[in-house]
C-alpha positions as CSV (number, residue, x, y, z in Angstrom):
1,M,-4.3,-10.9,23.8
2,G,-5.2,-9.3,20.5
3,S,-2.7,-11.5,18.6
4,A,-4.0,-14.7,20.3
5,L,-7.7,-13.9,19.8
6,G,-7.0,-12.7,16.2
7,F,-5.2,-15.9,15.4
8,I,-8.2,-18.0,16.5
9,L,-10.8,-15.6,14.9
10,A,-8.8,-15.7,11.6
11,F,-9.6,-19.5,11.5
12,T,-13.3,-18.9,12.2
13,N,-13.6,-16.2,9.6
14,L,-11.8,-18.3,7.0
15,Y,-14.1,-21.2,7.6
16,A,-17.3,-19.1,7.7
17,G,-16.2,-17.2,4.6
18,L,-15.6,-20.5,2.6
19,K,-19.0,-21.8,3.8
20,T,-21.2,-18.7,3.5
21,G,-19.4,-16.1,1.4
22,W,-19.7,-13.5,4.1
23,H,-16.5,-12.3,5.7
24,L,-17.6,-11.3,9.2
25,G,-16.1,-8.5,11.3
26,V,-14.6,-9.7,14.5
27,A,-14.1,-6.5,16.5
28,I,-17.1,-6.8,18.8
29,T,-16.6,-10.6,19.4
30,A,-12.9,-9.9,20.3
31,C,-13.9,-7.1,22.7
32,V,-16.4,-9.4,24.6
33,L,-13.9,-12.3,24.6
34,S,-11.0,-10.2,25.7
35,Y,-12.9,-8.5,28.5
36,T,-14.3,-11.8,29.8
37,I,-11.0,-13.8,29.5
38,W,-8.7,-11.2,31.0
39,N,-10.8,-9.2,33.5
40,K,-12.7,-12.3,34.8
41,G,-10.1,-14.9,34.5
42,L,-6.5,-14.0,33.8
43,A,-6.1,-10.8,35.7
44,P,-6.0,-12.3,39.2
45,A,-3.4,-14.8,38.2
46,L,-1.2,-12.9,35.6
47,G,-1.7,-9.2,36.1
48,K,-1.9,-6.7,38.9
49,T,-4.5,-4.6,37.1
50,R,-7.4,-5.3,34.8
51,F,-7.5,-4.3,31.1
52,S,-8.5,-0.7,30.8
53,I,-11.0,0.3,28.2
54,L,-8.3,1.8,26.0
55,E,-6.1,-1.3,26.4
56,N,-9.1,-3.3,25.2
57,N,-9.6,-1.0,22.3
58,C,-5.9,-1.5,21.3
59,M,-6.4,-5.2,21.6
60,Q,-9.5,-4.9,19.4
61,S,-7.3,-3.3,16.7
62,T,-4.8,-6.2,16.8
63,A,-7.5,-8.9,16.9
64,S,-9.5,-7.3,14.1
65,S,-6.5,-6.9,11.9
66,A,-5.5,-10.6,12.4
67,G,-9.0,-12.0,12.2
68,Y,-10.4,-9.9,9.3
69,S,-7.9,-7.9,7.3
70,T,-5.8,-10.9,6.1
71,G,-8.7,-13.2,5.0
72,G,-10.6,-11.5,2.3
73,I,-8.6,-12.8,-0.7
74,M,-8.6,-16.4,0.8
75,V,-12.4,-16.7,0.4
76,S,-12.6,-15.1,-3.1
77,A,-9.7,-14.9,-5.6
78,I,-7.6,-17.8,-4.3
79,P,-10.6,-20.3,-4.2
80,A,-11.8,-19.0,-7.6
81,M,-8.4,-19.8,-9.1
82,M,-8.4,-23.3,-7.6
83,M,-11.9,-23.8,-9.1
84,L,-10.7,-22.9,-12.5
85,F,-7.4,-24.8,-12.2
86,P,-7.9,-27.7,-9.7
87,E,-4.4,-28.9,-10.2
88,Y,-2.9,-25.5,-9.4
89,S,-1.4,-24.9,-5.9
90,I,0.3,-21.7,-4.6
91,P,3.3,-22.6,-2.4
92,W,2.7,-21.5,1.1
93,P,5.7,-19.1,1.4
94,V,4.4,-17.2,-1.7
95,L,0.8,-17.2,-0.4
96,M,2.0,-15.9,3.0
97,L,4.0,-13.1,1.4
98,W,1.1,-12.2,-0.9
99,V,-1.4,-12.0,2.0
100,F,1.0,-10.1,4.2
101,C,1.7,-7.4,1.5
102,L,-2.0,-6.9,0.7
103,A,-2.8,-6.4,4.4
104,V,0.1,-4.0,4.9
105,L,-1.0,-2.0,1.8
106,G,-4.5,-1.7,3.1
107,V,-3.5,-0.6,6.5
108,V,-1.1,2.1,5.4
109,M,-3.5,3.3,2.8
110,A,-5.9,4.2,5.6
111,I,-3.5,6.7,7.1
112,P,-4.4,9.8,5.0
113,M,-8.1,8.7,4.9
114,K,-8.4,8.7,8.7
115,R,-7.5,12.4,9.0
116,N,-10.2,13.4,6.5
117,M,-13.0,10.9,7.2
118,I,-12.8,10.6,11.0
119,N,-11.1,13.8,12.3
120,Q,-12.7,16.3,10.0
121,E,-15.9,14.9,8.5
122,K,-16.6,12.6,11.4
123,L,-18.3,9.9,9.3
124,R,-20.4,7.4,11.3
125,F,-18.5,4.2,10.6
126,P,-21.4,2.2,12.3
127,S,-19.4,-0.9,13.1
128,G,-16.6,1.1,14.8
129,T,-19.2,3.1,16.7
130,A,-20.9,-0.1,17.8
131,A,-17.6,-1.6,19.0
132,A,-17.0,1.6,21.1
133,V,-20.5,1.4,22.6
134,T,-20.0,-2.4,23.3
135,L,-16.7,-1.6,25.2
136,Q,-18.4,1.2,27.2
137,S,-21.3,-1.2,28.1
138,L,-18.8,-3.9,29.2
139,Y,-16.9,-1.6,31.4
140,S,-20.1,-0.3,33.0
141,E,-20.5,-3.9,34.1
142,S,-24.2,-3.8,33.5
143,K,-26.4,-6.9,33.6
144,E,-26.8,-6.6,29.8
145,S,-23.0,-6.9,29.2
146,L,-22.8,-9.9,31.4
147,A,-25.7,-11.5,29.6
148,K,-24.1,-10.9,26.2
149,S,-20.9,-12.5,27.5
150,R,-22.6,-15.6,28.8
151,A,-24.7,-16.0,25.6
152,L,-21.5,-15.8,23.4
153,F,-19.8,-18.5,25.4
154,V,-22.9,-20.8,25.6
155,A,-23.5,-20.6,21.9
156,G,-19.8,-21.1,21.2
157,A,-19.9,-24.3,23.3
158,V,-22.9,-25.6,21.3
159,G,-21.3,-24.7,18.1
160,L,-18.1,-26.6,19.0
161,L,-20.1,-29.9,19.1
162,V,-21.8,-29.7,15.6
163,P,-18.8,-30.6,13.3
164,F,-17.8,-33.5,15.5
165,L,-21.4,-34.9,15.3
166,F,-22.1,-34.2,11.6
167,G,-18.7,-33.9,10.0
168,L,-16.0,-36.0,11.6
169,K,-15.6,-39.2,9.5
170,V,-14.9,-42.4,11.3
171,R,-14.4,-45.4,9.0
172,G,-15.6,-43.3,6.1
173,A,-18.8,-42.0,7.6
174,A,-19.9,-39.3,10.1
175,L,-21.7,-40.1,13.3
176,L,-24.9,-38.4,12.1
177,P,-25.9,-37.3,8.6
178,S,-25.1,-33.7,7.6
179,S,-28.5,-33.1,6.0
180,S,-32.1,-34.5,6.0
181,K,-34.3,-35.2,3.0
182,V,-37.3,-33.8,4.8
183,F,-39.1,-32.5,1.7
184,D,-39.1,-35.7,-0.4
185,W,-42.7,-36.5,0.6
186,L,-43.7,-33.6,-1.7
187,P,-44.2,-34.2,-5.5
188,G,-40.9,-34.3,-7.4
189,I,-39.8,-32.0,-10.2
190,S,-39.9,-33.3,-13.8
191,A,-37.0,-32.6,-16.2
192,A,-36.1,-34.3,-19.5
193,G,-38.9,-36.8,-19.0
194,V,-37.8,-38.0,-15.5
195,V,-39.4,-37.0,-12.2
196,H,-36.6,-36.2,-9.6
197,P,-37.2,-36.0,-5.9
198,L,-36.7,-32.5,-4.3
199,S,-33.5,-33.7,-2.6
200,A,-32.0,-34.3,-6.0
201,W,-32.3,-30.5,-6.6
202,T,-30.5,-29.9,-3.2
203,V,-33.8,-29.0,-1.6
204,K,-33.0,-30.5,1.8
205,L,-32.3,-29.4,5.4
206,D,-28.7,-28.8,6.4
207,H,-27.8,-29.5,10.0
208,S,-25.2,-26.7,10.3
209,I,-26.0,-24.1,12.9
210,L,-23.3,-21.8,11.3
211,L,-25.7,-21.2,8.4
212,I,-28.6,-20.6,10.7
213,A,-26.5,-18.1,12.8
214,A,-25.3,-16.4,9.6
215,G,-28.9,-15.9,8.5
216,A,-29.8,-14.3,11.8
217,L,-27.0,-11.7,11.2
218,V,-27.8,-11.2,7.5
219,G,-31.5,-10.6,8.0
220,L,-34.9,-11.7,6.7
221,R,-35.1,-9.6,3.5
222,I,-32.0,-10.9,1.9
223,T,-32.5,-14.5,3.0
224,A,-36.1,-14.6,1.9
225,W,-35.1,-13.5,-1.6
226,M,-32.3,-16.1,-1.5
227,M,-35.0,-18.7,-1.0
228,I,-37.0,-17.3,-3.9
229,G,-33.9,-17.4,-6.1
230,G,-33.2,-20.9,-5.1
231,L,-36.7,-22.1,-5.8
232,A,-36.8,-20.4,-9.2
233,L,-33.6,-22.4,-10.0
234,A,-35.1,-25.7,-8.8
235,L,-38.6,-25.3,-10.3
236,F,-38.0,-23.5,-13.6
237,V,-34.4,-22.6,-14.7
238,G,-32.8,-26.0,-13.7
239,P,-35.4,-28.2,-15.4
240,M,-35.3,-26.0,-18.5
241,G,-31.5,-26.3,-18.5
242,M,-31.8,-30.1,-18.4
243,E,-34.2,-30.0,-21.4
244,L,-31.8,-27.9,-23.4
245,G,-28.7,-29.9,-22.4
246,A,-27.1,-27.0,-20.3
247,V,-27.5,-29.1,-17.1
248,T,-26.2,-32.6,-16.7
249,A,-28.0,-33.5,-13.4
250,P,-30.4,-31.8,-11.0
251,K,-27.8,-31.6,-8.2
252,A,-25.5,-29.7,-10.6
253,A,-28.0,-27.1,-11.7
254,W,-26.7,-24.4,-9.3
255,K,-23.2,-24.6,-10.7
256,E,-23.9,-25.3,-14.3
257,I,-26.7,-22.8,-15.1
258,G,-27.5,-21.1,-11.8
259,V,-24.2,-19.4,-11.7
260,W,-24.8,-17.8,-15.1
261,V,-28.0,-16.2,-13.8
262,G,-26.9,-15.3,-10.3
263,A,-23.4,-14.0,-10.8
264,P,-24.5,-11.4,-13.5
265,I,-27.2,-10.3,-11.1
266,L,-24.6,-9.7,-8.4
267,V,-22.1,-8.1,-10.7
268,A,-24.6,-5.7,-12.4
269,S,-26.3,-4.7,-9.1
270,G,-22.9,-4.2,-7.3
271,L,-21.3,-2.1,-10.1
272,L,-24.5,0.0,-10.7
273,A,-24.8,0.7,-6.9
274,F,-21.3,1.9,-7.0
275,L,-21.9,4.2,-10.0
276,L,-25.3,5.5,-8.7
277,N,-23.6,6.4,-5.4
278,W,-21.7,9.1,-7.3
279,G,-21.9,11.5,-4.4
280,T,-19.7,9.2,-2.3
281,I,-17.2,9.0,-5.1
282,V,-17.1,12.8,-5.5
283,R,-16.7,13.3,-1.7
284,A,-14.0,10.7,-1.5
285,F,-11.8,12.5,-4.1
286,K,-12.6,15.9,-2.7
287,G,-11.4,14.7,0.7
288,L,-8.2,13.4,-0.8
289,L,-7.4,16.9,-2.2
290,G,-7.3,18.4,1.3
291,G,-9.4,19.7,4.1
292,A,-9.2,21.9,7.1
293,K,-5.8,22.6,8.6
294,E,-4.9,20.1,11.4
295,D,-4.2,21.3,15.0
296,E,-0.5,20.8,15.9
297,R,-1.3,18.9,19.0
298,I,-3.4,16.4,17.0
299,S,-0.5,16.0,14.5
300,R,1.8,14.8,17.3
301,V,-0.4,11.7,18.0
302,E,-1.5,11.0,14.4
303,V,0.3,8.5,12.2
304,P,3.0,10.4,10.2
305,F,2.6,10.6,6.4
306,S,6.1,9.3,6.1
307,W,4.8,5.9,7.4
308,F,2.2,6.0,4.6
309,A,4.7,6.8,1.9
310,F,7.2,4.1,3.1
311,G,4.5,1.5,3.7
312,V,2.9,2.0,0.3
313,A,6.3,1.8,-1.4
314,A,7.4,-1.3,0.4
315,A,4.1,-3.2,0.2
316,G,3.5,-2.1,-3.4
317,L,6.9,-3.3,-4.4
318,G,6.3,-6.6,-2.7
319,I,3.0,-7.0,-4.5
320,I,4.5,-6.1,-7.9
321,L,7.3,-8.6,-7.5
322,V,5.1,-11.5,-6.4
323,A,2.6,-10.7,-9.1
324,S,5.3,-10.7,-11.7
325,H,7.3,-13.8,-10.7
326,H,4.5,-16.0,-9.6
327,F,1.3,-14.9,-11.4
328,N,3.0,-13.7,-14.6
329,I,1.5,-10.2,-14.4
330,P,3.8,-7.7,-16.1
331,P,5.3,-5.2,-13.6
332,L,3.7,-2.2,-15.3
333,Y,0.3,-3.8,-14.9
334,G,1.1,-4.7,-11.3
335,A,2.0,-1.1,-10.6
336,L,-1.3,0.0,-12.3
337,A,-3.2,-2.4,-10.1
338,V,-1.6,-0.9,-6.9
339,L,-2.4,2.6,-8.1
340,M,-6.0,1.8,-9.0
341,T,-6.3,0.1,-5.6
342,F,-5.6,3.3,-3.7
343,F,-8.4,5.2,-5.5
344,L,-10.9,2.3,-5.3
345,A,-10.0,1.7,-1.6
346,L,-10.7,5.4,-1.0
347,V,-14.2,5.1,-2.3
348,A,-14.8,1.8,-0.5
349,C,-13.7,3.3,2.8
350,R,-16.0,6.3,2.4
351,A,-18.9,3.9,1.6
352,T,-18.0,2.0,4.9
353,G,-18.0,5.2,6.8
354,E,-21.4,6.4,5.5
355,S,-23.3,3.1,5.2
356,D,-21.3,0.3,7.0
357,I,-21.1,-1.6,3.7
358,T,-17.6,-2.1,2.2
359,P,-18.2,-2.8,-1.5
360,T,-15.0,-4.9,-2.0
361,G,-16.9,-7.1,-4.4
362,A,-17.8,-4.2,-6.7
363,M,-14.2,-2.9,-6.4
364,G,-12.9,-6.4,-7.4
365,K,-15.2,-6.6,-10.3
366,I,-14.0,-3.2,-11.7
367,M,-10.4,-4.6,-11.6
368,Q,-11.6,-7.9,-13.2
369,L,-13.2,-6.0,-16.1
370,T,-10.2,-3.7,-16.4
371,F,-7.6,-6.5,-16.6
372,G,-10.0,-8.7,-18.6
373,V,-9.6,-6.0,-21.4
374,L,-5.8,-5.4,-20.7
375,I,-4.8,-9.1,-20.4
376,P,-7.6,-11.1,-22.0
377,Q,-7.7,-14.9,-21.5
378,D,-5.4,-14.7,-18.5
379,A,-7.6,-15.9,-15.6
380,K,-4.8,-15.8,-13.1
381,A,-4.0,-12.1,-13.8
382,N,-7.7,-11.3,-13.8
383,L,-8.3,-12.8,-10.4
384,M,-5.1,-11.7,-8.7
385,T,-5.3,-8.1,-9.7
386,A,-8.9,-8.0,-8.4
387,G,-7.6,-9.7,-5.2
388,I,-5.2,-6.8,-4.7
389,T,-8.1,-4.3,-4.6
390,S,-10.4,-6.5,-2.6
391,G,-7.8,-7.4,0.0
392,A,-6.4,-3.9,0.5
393,A,-9.8,-2.1,0.5
394,G,-11.1,-4.5,3.1
395,A,-8.0,-4.0,5.4
396,S,-8.3,-0.2,5.0
397,A,-12.0,-0.1,5.9
398,D,-11.4,-2.4,8.9
399,L,-8.6,-0.2,10.3
400,L,-10.8,2.9,9.9
401,N,-13.6,1.2,11.9
402,D,-11.2,0.5,14.7
403,L,-9.8,4.0,14.5
404,K,-13.3,5.3,14.8
405,S,-13.8,3.3,18.0
406,G,-10.5,4.7,19.4
407,Y,-11.5,8.3,18.3
408,L,-14.7,8.0,20.3
409,L,-13.0,6.5,23.3
410,G,-10.0,8.9,23.3
411,A,-7.3,6.5,22.2
412,N,-3.9,7.4,20.7
413,P,-4.3,6.8,16.9
414,R,-0.5,6.2,16.4
415,R,-0.5,3.4,19.0
416,Q,-3.7,2.0,17.5
417,F,-2.0,1.9,14.1
418,I,0.9,0.0,15.5
419,A,-1.5,-2.5,17.2
420,Q,-3.3,-3.0,13.9
421,F,0.0,-3.5,12.1
422,M,1.1,-6.1,14.7
423,G,-2.1,-8.1,14.1
424,I,-1.1,-8.7,10.4
425,F,1.6,-11.1,11.5
426,S,-0.5,-13.5,13.5
427,G,-3.4,-13.1,11.0
428,T,-1.3,-14.0,8.0
429,V,0.1,-17.1,9.7
430,A,-3.3,-18.3,10.8
431,T,-5.1,-17.6,7.5
432,V,-2.5,-19.3,5.3
433,L,-2.0,-22.3,7.6
434,G,-5.7,-22.6,8.0
435,F,-6.3,-22.5,4.3
436,K,-3.6,-25.0,3.5
437,W,-5.1,-27.3,6.3
438,L,-8.7,-27.0,5.0
439,I,-8.0,-26.9,1.3
440,P,-5.1,-29.2,0.4
441,D,-6.2,-29.0,-3.3
442,G,-9.0,-27.9,-5.5
443,S,-11.0,-31.0,-4.9
444,K,-12.6,-29.4,-1.9
445,F,-14.5,-27.1,-4.3
446,M,-15.3,-29.8,-6.9
447,G,-18.3,-32.0,-7.3
448,D,-22.0,-31.3,-7.2
449,D,-22.0,-31.3,-3.3
450,P,-18.6,-29.8,-2.4
451,E,-17.4,-29.5,1.2
452,F,-16.9,-25.7,0.6
453,V,-19.1,-23.9,-1.8
454,A,-17.2,-20.5,-1.4
455,P,-20.1,-18.3,-2.8
456,A,-17.9,-15.2,-3.1
457,A,-15.4,-17.2,-5.2
458,V,-18.1,-18.5,-7.5
459,Q,-18.8,-15.0,-8.7
460,W,-15.1,-14.2,-9.3
461,K,-14.7,-17.5,-11.2
462,A,-17.7,-16.8,-13.4
463,V,-16.3,-13.3,-14.5
464,A,-12.8,-14.7,-15.1
465,E,-14.2,-17.7,-17.0
466,V,-16.0,-15.4,-19.4
467,F,-12.8,-13.6,-20.3
468,M,-10.8,-16.8,-20.4
469,K,-13.1,-18.9,-22.6
470,G,-14.9,-16.1,-24.5
471,L,-18.6,-15.6,-24.3
472,E,-19.2,-17.4,-27.6
473,N,-17.8,-20.7,-26.2
474,L,-20.4,-20.9,-23.5
475,H,-23.6,-23.0,-23.9
476,G,-26.4,-21.0,-25.7
477,M,-28.6,-21.0,-22.6
478,A,-25.7,-19.8,-20.4
479,Q,-25.2,-16.9,-22.8
480,Q,-28.8,-15.9,-22.6
481,A,-28.8,-16.3,-18.8
482,I,-25.9,-13.8,-18.5
483,L,-27.9,-11.2,-20.4
484,V,-31.0,-11.8,-18.4
485,G,-29.1,-11.7,-15.1
486,L,-27.4,-8.4,-16.0
487,V,-30.8,-6.9,-16.8
488,I,-32.4,-8.2,-13.6
489,G,-29.5,-7.0,-11.5
490,A,-29.6,-3.5,-13.0
491,V,-33.4,-3.2,-12.7
492,L,-33.5,-4.3,-9.1
493,M,-30.7,-1.9,-8.1
494,I,-32.5,1.0,-9.8
495,L,-35.7,0.1,-7.9
496,E,-33.8,0.0,-4.6
497,K,-32.5,3.5,-5.4
498,M,-35.9,4.8,-6.5
499,F,-37.8,3.5,-3.5
500,P,-35.3,3.6,-0.6
501,K,-38.1,3.9,2.0
502,K,-39.8,0.8,0.7
503,N,-36.7,-1.4,0.4
504,A,-38.4,-4.1,2.5
505,W,-40.8,-4.7,-0.4
506,V,-38.3,-4.3,-3.3
507,P,-36.7,-7.6,-4.3
508,S,-33.1,-8.0,-3.1
509,A,-30.6,-8.3,-6.0
510,T,-28.0,-9.8,-3.6
511,G,-30.5,-12.3,-2.2
512,I,-31.8,-13.5,-5.6
513,G,-28.3,-13.7,-7.0
514,L,-27.0,-15.7,-4.1
515,G,-30.0,-18.0,-4.3
516,F,-29.1,-19.0,-7.8
517,I,-25.4,-19.7,-7.2
518,L,-25.8,-21.8,-4.0
519,P,-27.2,-25.3,-3.3
520,F,-30.7,-24.7,-2.0
521,Y,-30.0,-26.0,1.5
522,Y,-27.8,-22.9,2.1
523,P,-30.6,-20.3,1.5
524,L,-33.0,-22.5,3.5
525,A,-30.9,-22.8,6.6
526,M,-30.0,-19.0,6.5
527,F,-33.7,-18.2,6.1
528,L,-34.6,-20.2,9.1
529,G,-32.1,-18.3,11.2
530,A,-33.3,-15.0,9.9
531,F,-36.9,-15.9,10.5
532,A,-36.1,-17.1,14.1
533,A,-34.4,-13.7,14.8
534,W,-37.3,-11.8,13.3
535,L,-39.7,-13.7,15.6
536,A,-37.5,-13.0,18.6
537,F,-37.6,-9.3,17.9
538,K,-41.4,-9.4,17.4
539,K,-41.9,-11.2,20.7
540,N,-39.4,-9.3,22.9
541,K,-37.4,-6.6,21.2
542,E,-35.4,-5.7,24.3
543,K,-34.1,-9.3,24.9
544,A,-33.6,-9.9,21.2
545,E,-31.3,-6.9,20.9
546,I,-29.2,-8.3,23.8
547,Y,-29.0,-11.9,22.7
548,T,-29.3,-12.2,18.9
549,V,-25.8,-11.0,17.9
550,P,-23.8,-12.7,20.7
551,L,-25.7,-16.0,20.2
552,A,-25.1,-15.8,16.4
553,C,-21.4,-14.8,16.7
554,G,-20.8,-17.5,19.4
555,A,-22.3,-20.2,17.3
556,I,-20.3,-19.2,14.2
557,A,-17.1,-19.0,16.1
558,G,-17.7,-22.3,17.9
559,E,-18.6,-24.3,14.8
560,S,-15.8,-22.7,12.7
561,I,-13.1,-23.5,15.3
562,S,-14.1,-27.2,15.5
563,G,-14.9,-27.3,11.8
564,V,-11.3,-26.4,11.0
565,V,-10.1,-29.2,13.3
566,V,-12.6,-31.7,11.9
567,S,-11.9,-30.9,8.2
568,G,-8.2,-31.1,8.8
569,V,-8.5,-34.5,10.5
570,N,-10.7,-35.8,7.6
571,N,-8.0,-34.6,5.2
572,L,-5.4,-36.6,7.1
573,N,-7.6,-39.7,7.1
C-alpha cells in the first residue's frame, strides 16, 4: 500500500514542485488515503483484518519516502541545469542511479540523528507529530476524521478535471483557455514609449486550482508579499529594465531582470537565517558528539550503526562515481561534497525538528558557493554538488518526521527504517519516469510563458549562472539588482529576527523574492487561495481546521495526477 500510494504521490509532488517550487510532504495525505482505501474498501475483499494503526504508520514511512524523499533534486538542480543547457539531457539510467543514491544517503544519515534528536532530546518535529495525531484521529473513527477523508476525495475529483479542461490540446488548442485577461480594462503600463496592457506583464488570472490550493497551505503573509513583489516588478522594475535595455519584452521581465532581484533576496535571507540560527548549529554538533547512554532494550529495536556505516559507504561511493563519470566532478571533490552533506544535513534536520522548516535551499546555496570557488565556471558541478546536499538533507528530515510519528505511536524504529528504505525503489522509478514524461527536453522551461516555471530551479540557475559567466558579463542593471537584492534580503531577515512576535507585519523576504522570479499570475492565484483560507478561519475556525488542509491536498493531488497525464499526452502529440 505504501509503495503504491508513494508511486502516485511522487508524480503529484513532482508536478506540483515544477509548478509552484514547493515540495510538499505527503505523509498525512498518505495516511488518510491508506486508511480510507484499505479499511473502508479493500479489507473486506482482500484481508481478514483491517490495517492497524502501526501498520498504517509503517505504510506512511514507505509512502512518504517514495513520494517525497526522491523528488527534491528533480524540481531544483536538474531543471536548473536544463535551463542553462537546453540541449543537455541526462540518460534515464544515470538519473535513476543518481536519485536512488541520494535518497539512500539521506535515509541512512538519519540513523545516528534519530537517537539524539528523538530519543534523547525529544524534539517536536511538528509534521511527524501531526501525522501521528491524524492517525489517532482516523482510528478513533470520529466524525471529524470521516469529514477530512470525504473532503480529500471530493477535492481530488474536482482537481482531476482541471487539466483536461484547460490543458489538454486537441487540434492544437485546449478546450478552455488556461488564463483570463481580466485586468486589461485598467490603464496599461508605459515602458520605452509604448503603453502595454497589464496582461502583457503577466498580470492575468490563471485557471489552475493547484496554485490556489498551494496558496491556502502557504498562508496569507507570504502570498501577500509575493503579490507586492510581483507588482513592484510590473509597475517599476520591469519598465525601468525596458528603458535601459535589460528587458526585451514585458512578458519576459520576470526572467530577464526579476530573477536578478528576487534570487539574491532569497539567497541572502536563507543563508543569513541559517547563520543567525547559530544555536541550532551548535546543538546539532553537540548532539553528534554524544549524549546520554542508551538503554539496552532500546538498542535492540533501534537501527544498528553498522547499517549507517555500510549505507553511507555504498551510497557515497555511488554518488562519487556518478559525479565523476557523468558530471565531470573530480572524485576528491565528490567525496568532499558527501562529507559536507552529512554536516549540513545534521543542521537541516535539527531545524526541521525545532521549527518544521527544512532549509534545503540554504544548504544547497552553501554548496553552490563552496564549489563556485573550488570549480569556477563549471555550472554542472556547481548544481550537482548542491543537489547532493539538498536531496540527502530532504530525505533525512523526512525520515525523522516519520520516525517521530512512530516514536509517539510506539512503533519499531528498525521496521520503520526498512519500510522507509523500501519506498526509495518505487519513488525513484516514479520520479524519474514522471520527469522524463513531463520534461522530454529543456524547451518546457523556455520561453516567456513556459509550461513549467520551476521557481526553485530559477534560484539555483541564477547562482550557477553568476559563477559560470562572471558578474562582470551581466547587464549593468542586473549587476545593480543583485546588490540591491542581497541588501533587501539581509535587512528583511534581520527584521524578522529582531521582531519575532510582530512577524505578521514584517515584510516576508521569501514572499517578495518569489514575487520577482515568477510570472504575476502565480502570486495572484496563490494569494486568492490564501485569502479564501483566511476568510474561512475568520468565519468558522473549527470547520476551517477540519477542511482546509484536506481540500487543498486533495485538489493538489487530483490536478497533479491528471496534469502528468495531460502533459505527457500533449508531448506525444
